[in-house]
C-alpha positions as CSV (number, residue, x, y, z in Angstrom):
1,M,15.9,-14.2,23.9
2,A,12.4,-13.1,24.7
3,S,11.3,-12.8,28.3
4,P,8.7,-15.2,29.6
5,G,6.1,-12.5,29.8
6,A,6.5,-11.6,26.2
7,A,5.1,-14.8,24.7
8,G,3.5,-14.0,21.4
9,S,5.7,-11.0,20.7
10,I,9.0,-10.2,19.0
11,R,11.5,-7.4,19.2
12,L,10.9,-4.7,16.7
13,D,14.4,-4.7,15.3
14,K,14.3,-8.5,14.9
15,L,10.9,-8.3,13.2
16,L,12.1,-5.7,10.6
17,W,15.1,-7.9,9.9
18,F,13.0,-11.1,9.6
19,L,10.5,-9.4,7.4
20,R,13.3,-8.1,5.1
21,F,12.5,-4.4,5.7
22,A,16.2,-4.1,6.8
23,R,19.3,-5.8,5.4
24,S,20.7,-6.4,8.8
25,R,19.6,-6.3,12.4
26,S,22.0,-3.4,13.2
27,R,20.4,-1.4,10.3
28,A,17.0,-2.2,11.7
29,Q,18.1,-0.9,15.2
30,A,19.4,2.3,13.6
31,V,16.1,3.0,11.8
32,V,14.1,2.4,14.9
33,E,16.3,4.4,17.2
34,A,16.2,7.3,14.7
35,G,12.5,7.5,15.3
36,H,11.4,6.5,11.8
37,I,9.0,3.8,12.8
38,R,5.4,4.1,14.2
39,L,3.6,1.2,15.9
40,D,-0.1,1.7,16.1
41,G,0.3,5.4,15.6
42,R,3.0,5.9,18.3
43,R,6.6,6.8,17.3
44,I,8.9,4.2,18.6
45,A,12.6,4.9,19.4
46,R,13.5,1.6,21.3
47,S,14.5,-1.3,19.1
48,S,13.6,-3.7,22.0
49,C,9.9,-2.7,21.8
50,A,7.7,-5.8,21.7
51,V,5.5,-6.2,18.6
52,H,2.4,-8.4,18.6
53,V,0.2,-9.9,15.9
54,G,-2.5,-7.5,14.7
55,Q,-0.4,-4.3,15.2
56,T,0.1,-1.8,12.5
57,L,3.5,-0.5,11.5
58,V,4.4,2.6,9.5
59,L,7.9,2.5,8.2
60,P,10.1,3.9,5.4
61,V,10.9,1.6,2.5
62,G,13.3,3.3,0.1
63,E,11.7,6.6,-0.7
64,Q,8.2,5.5,0.1
65,I,6.2,5.0,3.3
66,E,4.7,1.6,3.9
67,V,1.8,0.8,6.2
68,V,1.6,-2.9,7.1
69,R,-0.5,-5.0,9.5
70,L,1.3,-8.0,11.1
71,L,-0.7,-11.2,10.5
72,T,1.7,-13.7,12.0
73,L,5.0,-13.7,13.8
74,P,8.0,-14.9,11.7
75,V,10.1,-17.6,13.3
76,R,13.2,-17.0,11.2
77,R,14.5,-14.8,8.4
78,G,13.3,-16.8,5.4
79,S,12.6,-16.1,1.8
80,A,10.9,-13.0,0.6
81,A,7.7,-14.9,0.0
82,E,7.8,-16.3,3.5
83,A,8.3,-12.9,4.9
84,Q,5.5,-11.3,2.8
85,A,3.1,-14.0,4.1
86,C,3.5,-12.6,7.6
87,Y,2.0,-9.1,6.9
88,Q,-0.6,-7.3,4.8
89,K,0.2,-4.0,3.0
90,L,-2.4,-1.4,3.8
91,T,-1.0,1.3,1.5
92,A,-2.2,1.5,-2.1
93,P,0.5,1.2,-4.7
94,V,1.7,4.6,-6.0
95,T,1.0,5.1,-9.7
96,T,2.9,8.2,-10.7
97,D,3.8,8.9,-14.2
98,N,7.4,10.1,-14.2
99,R,7.6,10.9,-17.9
100,A,8.5,14.3,-19.1
101,I,6.7,14.0,-22.4
102,K,3.1,12.8,-23.0
103,D,2.2,10.3,-25.7
104,D,1.0,13.2,-27.9
105,G,4.4,14.8,-27.8
106,N,3.6,17.7,-25.5
107,A,5.6,18.4,-22.3
108,V,4.1,17.4,-19.0
109,H,3.6,20.4,-16.7
110,P,2.8,19.4,-13.0
111,N,1.5,22.9,-12.3
112,P,0.0,24.3,-15.5
113,A,-0.1,28.1,-15.9
114,P,-3.5,29.7,-15.3
115,P,-5.3,30.9,-18.4
116,P,-4.6,34.7,-19.2
117,N,-7.2,37.2,-18.1
118,Q,-8.9,38.9,-21.1
């Protein structure tokens, strides 16, 4: 239960669980306590840290890093659409081409060899 002075805030672990960034509240606590979350640029290691509307979170999601701004506080763990309505993604979608062969049939080389000196 939130303390009376924390009106308009929510615990960080509860927020991550409500917004579906963690499958359970205990997993959310583990991610926070491991130091993987930043709140307005500061590394957070306490899962009881209060989060307010307008703050920016940087957190790992799978193998990517997401930057989100909190628009509203969720009141429950609802559907994915309900959760996504509570925040705005600030990171651009990553568009990497993971193919090994181009459309023309040539191999993709991430670091092409420099041309030989003549």
